[in-house]
C-alpha positions as CSV (number, residue, x, y, z in Angstrom):
1,M,-76.1,-52.4,-116.8
2,E,-77.5,-50.4,-119.0
3,K,-80.6,-49.9,-116.8
4,K,-78.4,-48.4,-114.5
5,L,-76.8,-46.0,-116.5
6,N,-80.0,-44.9,-117.6
7,G,-80.9,-44.3,-114.4
8,V,-77.8,-42.3,-113.7
9,F,-78.5,-40.0,-116.6
10,W,-81.8,-39.4,-115.5
11,C,-80.6,-38.6,-112.1
12,V,-78.3,-36.4,-113.7
13,G,-80.7,-34.6,-116.1
14,V,-83.6,-34.2,-113.1
15,L,-80.7,-32.4,-111.3
16,G,-79.7,-30.4,-114.1
17,L,-83.0,-29.3,-114.6
18,V,-83.6,-28.7,-110.9
19,T,-80.3,-26.0,-110.8
20,V,-81.3,-24.6,-114.1
21,V,-84.9,-23.9,-112.5
22,L,-83.7,-22.5,-109.2
23,T,-80.8,-20.2,-111.4
24,V,-83.3,-18.7,-113.6
25,H,-85.6,-17.0,-110.6
26,A,-84.4,-14.3,-109.4
27,I,-85.7,-12.1,-106.6
28,T,-88.4,-9.5,-107.6
29,C,-88.8,-5.8,-106.4
30,K,-92.1,-7.0,-104.2
31,E,-90.2,-9.9,-102.8
32,A,-87.1,-8.0,-101.9
33,V,-89.2,-5.3,-100.2
34,Q,-91.3,-7.8,-98.3
35,T,-88.2,-9.5,-96.9
36,L,-87.0,-6.2,-95.8
37,M,-89.5,-5.0,-93.8
38,P,-87.8,-6.0,-90.4
39,C,-85.7,-3.0,-91.5
40,G,-88.6,-0.6,-91.7
41,A,-88.4,0.2,-88.0
42,Y,-84.7,1.4,-88.5
43,L,-84.7,3.0,-91.7
44,T,-87.7,5.3,-91.2
45,T,-87.5,6.2,-87.5
46,L,-84.9,6.9,-84.5
47,A,-84.3,3.1,-84.2
48,P,-80.7,3.2,-82.8
49,S,-79.5,-0.3,-85.1
50,P,-81.2,-2.8,-86.8
51,T,-82.6,-5.8,-85.6
52,L,-80.9,-9.4,-86.2
53,A,-84.6,-10.0,-88.1
54,C,-83.5,-6.8,-90.3
55,C,-79.8,-8.2,-90.9
56,Q,-81.0,-11.6,-92.0
57,A,-83.6,-9.9,-94.2
58,V,-80.2,-8.1,-95.9
59,A,-78.4,-11.2,-96.1
60,S,-81.2,-13.1,-97.7
61,V,-82.0,-10.5,-100.5
62,N,-78.2,-9.9,-101.1
63,A,-77.8,-13.8,-101.6
64,S,-81.1,-13.9,-103.6
65,A,-79.7,-11.5,-105.8
66,S,-77.1,-13.2,-107.9
67,T,-76.9,-11.9,-111.2
68,T,-75.6,-8.4,-112.3
69,Q,-79.2,-8.0,-114.0
70,S,-80.8,-8.9,-110.7
71,R,-78.6,-6.7,-108.7
72,R,-79.3,-3.8,-111.1
73,D,-83.1,-4.4,-111.2
74,L,-83.0,-4.2,-107.1
75,C,-80.5,-1.1,-107.0
76,E,-83.6,0.8,-109.5
77,C,-86.2,-0.7,-107.0
78,F,-84.7,0.3,-103.8
79,K,-84.1,3.6,-105.0
80,K,-87.7,3.9,-106.1
81,K,-89.2,2.7,-102.7
82,A,-87.1,4.5,-100.4
83,L,-88.5,7.7,-101.5
84,V,-91.8,5.8,-101.1
85,Y,-91.3,4.6,-97.7
86,G,-89.2,7.6,-96.4
87,V,-86.3,5.8,-95.8
88,D,-83.6,7.8,-94.2
89,P,-80.8,8.1,-96.6
90,Q,-77.5,7.8,-94.5
91,K,-79.3,4.7,-92.2
92,A,-79.5,3.1,-95.7
93,K,-76.4,3.5,-96.9
94,Q,-74.7,2.1,-93.4
95,L,-77.2,-0.9,-93.2
96,P,-74.9,-3.5,-95.0
97,G,-72.3,-2.3,-92.8
98,L,-73.8,-2.6,-89.7
99,C,-75.5,-6.2,-90.9
100,A,-71.9,-7.1,-92.0
101,A,-73.3,-7.5,-95.9
102,Q,-70.9,-7.3,-98.6
103,V,-73.3,-5.4,-100.8
104,P,-72.0,-5.2,-104.5
105,F,-73.1,-1.7,-104.8
106,Q,-73.8,1.3,-102.5
107,C,-77.5,2.1,-101.4
108,D,-77.5,5.8,-102.2
109,L,-80.1,7.9,-104.3
110,S,-77.3,8.9,-106.2
111,V,-76.1,5.7,-107.7
112,D,-76.4,4.8,-111.2
113,C,-77.8,1.3,-111.3
114,Q,-76.7,0.4,-114.7
115,H,-73.1,0.5,-113.6
116,V,-74.1,-1.9,-110.9
117,L,-71.9,-5.6,-111.4
């Protein structure tokens, strides 16, 4: 019986460790920008709508930004990278809605990222 309990505690300990490791990693700016590359054509050209691949990328990045700090960091990242890549600000605002993504902050260059929750 004692060996079985030790095995159970070991499994619970490992699962707990895996959970901690998985939740500690927040998506980086570079990872987010790379993930969102399928959105480039929509955000920077006259493409009329985002592709399915773009919307999947938006959902992936949105899900990866699971903490307030990671969302604030991505907000700052997107503001800087939007200027670098020549993103159309109106299209950036429209993208979450077109992809049916509940993004916790407005995609706008004027947003104060320190107030993002």
